[in-house]
N, C-alpha and C positions, 0 to 999 in steps of 0.2 A: 678590695676584693673579698667577698665572703668565703670564710674558711671551710674547707670539705671536712665534715667531721668523720673520724675513724668510727668504724661499726665493728661491734664483736658479738658473736651469736650465744645468748644464754638459752639453753634449750631450745634451739631452733627459732628463737626470737631476737630481733634486732636491739641491741643496745649502743646508744650512741656515746662516745668518750669527748668530754671537754671539760674545761676547768671554768668555764662561765657559759653556761646555757641561756641565761637572760640575754648576754651581750649578742651572741648569735641569733637569738630570737628577734630582737629588736633590729638588728640589721637586715634581716629578712623582710620585717614590717615595713622598714623605711624603703626598701626596694620595692614594694607592693607585692612581695610574694606572700602568698597565704602558707600558713603552717599550722598542721594540727600536731600536738603536743601529748604522750601518752606518758603517764607517771607510772612505771612498771614496778610491781613487788612480786613476792614469791607466791602469793595468793592468786594473782593474776596471771602469772606464768603457768601454775598449776591448771588454773581454768581454761587457759588456752590450749593445753595440751588434750583436753576432753571435749574441746568446743572450737571447731573450725573456723566457726565466725568470728570468734574472739581474736583467734590467730590471726585471721585475714586483717580484721581491723588494726592490730598492734603493727603488723608487717607492712600495711599503707601509710601509716602514719610518718609525718616528715622527721619528727624528732621523739626518739624513746628515751627518757632519762631513768637512771637506776634511783627510784625513790625508795625501794625497801632494802634494809639490811641483808636479806637474804642474796639479793642480786650483787651487792657489792662483795659480800663474802664469795658468792661464785666466781667474780673475776678475780679476786685475790688468789683464790687457790689456783689460777691458772697465770698468775705471774703479772696482772695488771692492776695497778694502782689508780682506783678511780674513786674519788670522794662521793659519798651518798649525796643525792640532790633531792630531799623532801620536796613533792609537788608543792605543797603550802608555801613552803619558803620561795620556791621558783615563781608561784603565782603572785605573792607579796612584791617580790622584786619588779616583776613587769607591772603590776599596778602603780607602783611608786615612779616608774621610769614614764609609764603612758600617761598617767594621771596628771603628770605636770604640764602636759599640752592642753588640758582643759578640753573645751567644747569641741576644738577640731580633731581630738582623737577620742570619740565616744567609747563607753565600755559598757557590757552587757553582763549582768549575772542572772543565770537561769537554772532554777532547779531548786531543791530544798523544800521546807514544808512552809505553808503560808505563813507571812509573817517575819519568819526567819530571816529570809534571803533581803526583803526591804531593809530589816533592822540592821543586817550586815553593811548594805550600801550605805545607810545613813552614818554608821560609824566611819566606814572610810570617807565619806563627804566632810566629816569633821576633821579627819587626820589630815587631807589634803585639799585645802581650800581651791574651789575652781574644777576640782575634777568631775567629769560627767559621767554618771553612772545610771543606767535604766535596769531595774531588777523585777523579775517575775519569778513566782514559785513554780514547782514541777508537778502540781495538779491541776493541770489545765484540761478542760474538756477538747474533744477534737476540734470543735469549730473555734474555741478560744486558741488552740494552738496553731490553727491556721491563720488566724488574726496575728497570732504572735511572729510567725515566720513572714508574714507579708511585712509588718513592721520592722523586721531584721533586714528585709531586703531592700526597704526604702532608707534606712538609717544607715546602713554599711557601716557598723561598729569598728573599731581597729582591734579590739580586744573581747573576747568572748568566754567566759566562763561557764562550763555547764557542769552543775553538781546533780547528776540523777544517779550515781552509784554505778559500779562496774558490774556488768558490761554496757548496761543501759545507754549511759552517757557517751561510750565509745561509738556505739552503733548511731546514736543521734547525732553526732557530729559527723560521721562518715556520711548519713543520708542528706545532711542540710548544709554541709561547709560550700557547696557552690552557691548559696544564698548570698556568702559574704566572702568572696573566693580571695580577698586580699587581707582576710584578718587573721589573727592568732587565736586558735581555739584551744582550750585547755580543758580536760576533765578533771574536776576538782573534787571528787566525791563528799566527803562532809566538811570541807572548808568553810562553807557558809555558818555551819554551826559554830564553828570556832570563831569566825570574826564578828558573829552575832553576839558573842558572850554565852551562849547557851551551852557550851561545852568549852574544855582548855585542851591545851597541848600537853605533853608529857614534860615535867621538868627537863632541865638542861641534861641533867646526870643520864636519864633514861635515853634522851636523842642522842648523846655522845658516845653513849657505850651500845648502840644498836638495841635498845631495848626498848623503843617506842611501842612497839606491836604488845610488850606485857601492860604498859600502863593502859593502852586503849582495851585489852581486854579486862584490866580491872573496872575501868569505867563501863564496858559492855559486855559483861559476863555472858550474855545470849550470844556472843561472837565465837564462843569457843569451839563449835563445829567447824566453823570457816576457818578458824586457827589452826586445823589439823593438817591444812595445805603446808603449814612451815616445816613439819618434819617430813613430809612427803616430799617436798621440794628440797630438803637437805639430801634426802637419800637419792633422790634421782641425780643430784650434782655430784654425788660420790660416783654412781654408774658411769655418767657421762665422762668423769675425769679418767 
């Protein structure tokens, strides 16, 4: 029987607590139950405070994981010991488990820049022989997107990664998940860039010390304005406590 996950509120947003999010998701997939996974971090939580549509998309998701260090710290301040679950690591775990079933469990990569998403798919095909991946970039014309949606409806993939950035990917999943009602849908942000080799993840020391955001800022200094959400989130965490 599928475990019922405990839920904790982080600034009025749900966060599900588990030691194995991938196992829970795969069980739902095997039962034919569709799942929308949101990878929540501090930046997204602050965006939701000012944007009701973002908040609604998060609250309507089936699984909200603590992707960011800020979310885990918020929980610890309230006595909840929950490990951080980076969205890219959960996605890789799902890929490895679903990919072993080959063509009977097709996978979709959607989003990213032209060429990058296709390269990410090629690399995963090399890692897992027999894995079935269909990839498309996120710069489709309206007509091309209509054709893409028709293909998804016909194909009925089991695992769909959408890398359109926050909050566009959450909106897109929410609007289109009925096309493939039994699939796992995950908003993966810039994961295609990492999987393709165009960018690298932070070294282990940064990840283990909740400083992956700092390494990302080093790689993408233009993100500094977006990173201002981190001190705002910390201040809101203190006020909420």
